[in-house]
Each structure stands twice: as structure tokens, then as C-alpha cells.
C-alpha positions in Angstrom: 102.6 218.9 -7.7 101.4 217.9 -4.3 99.1 215.4 -2.5 97.1 216.2 0.7 95.1 213.7 2.7 92.2 214.3 5.0 90.3 212.2 7.4 86.5 213.0 7.4 85.1 214.0 10.8 88.4 214.2 12.7 89.3 217.7 13.9 92.8 218.8 12.8 93.0 216.1 10.1 91.4 217.7 7.1 93.1 218.1 3.7 93.6 221.7 4.6 95.5 220.7 7.8 97.7 218.1 5.9 101.3 219.0 5.2 101.8 218.7 1.4 103.4 215.5 0.2 105.8 216.4 -2.6 108.1 214.3 -4.7 108.4 210.7 -6.0 108.7 208.0 -3.5 107.4 204.6 -2.4 107.1 205.5 1.3 105.7 209.0 1.9 104.1 209.3 5.3 101.2 211.7 5.8 101.5 214.5 8.4 99.1 217.1 9.8 101.0 219.9 11.4 104.0 217.6 11.7 102.0 214.9 13.5 101.5 211.4 12.0 98.7 210.2 14.4 95.4 210.0 12.6 93.4 211.3 15.6 90.8 208.5 15.5 90.2 205.5 17.6 91.6 202.2 16.4 88.1 200.6 16.0 86.5 203.7 14.4 85.8 203.5 10.6 87.3 206.4 8.7 87.0 207.9 5.3 90.1 209.3 3.6 89.9 212.3 1.3 92.6 213.0 -1.2 93.4 216.4 -2.9 95.9 216.2 -5.8 97.3 219.4 -7.3 99.2 218.7 -10.6 100.0 215.2 -9.2 99.3 211.5 -9.7 98.7 208.9 -7.1 99.4 205.3 -8.0 98.9 203.5 -4.7 98.0 203.8 -1.0 99.2 201.5 1.7 97.8 201.6 5.2 100.4 200.7 7.9 99.2 200.0 11.4 
């Protein structure tokens, strides 16, 4: 399975742009085209979208 994460309203950060996250792990960073930067201002509220394909998601941790 795989997990993809998108950030609503941020160009280049949709679930389609997200590199698939595959495997079991406690620390799996999200990348969009190899980049980790979320592409939003620090003070801008964001909405995350998750797409799971034959996968389970047990937790999300936001690191600043």
C-alpha cells in the first residue's frame, strides 16, 4: 500500500504531486517531487488531505 498527503490550495503540494510513502515506520517524511517544504507561509492555516491505497495510517506528527 501507499499513503499520499496533499495540502489544500498550495500549488505543487496536492496528493497527486506527493511521492508515495511506502513501508512501515515511525518517521516517514512527506515529499512532493523530492521536496519537503510545504510551500505555505508559517502563519497560514493549512488543510491536509490524505489518500490511502491499501494502507493504514495510525498517527501523524507535525514537526516544525
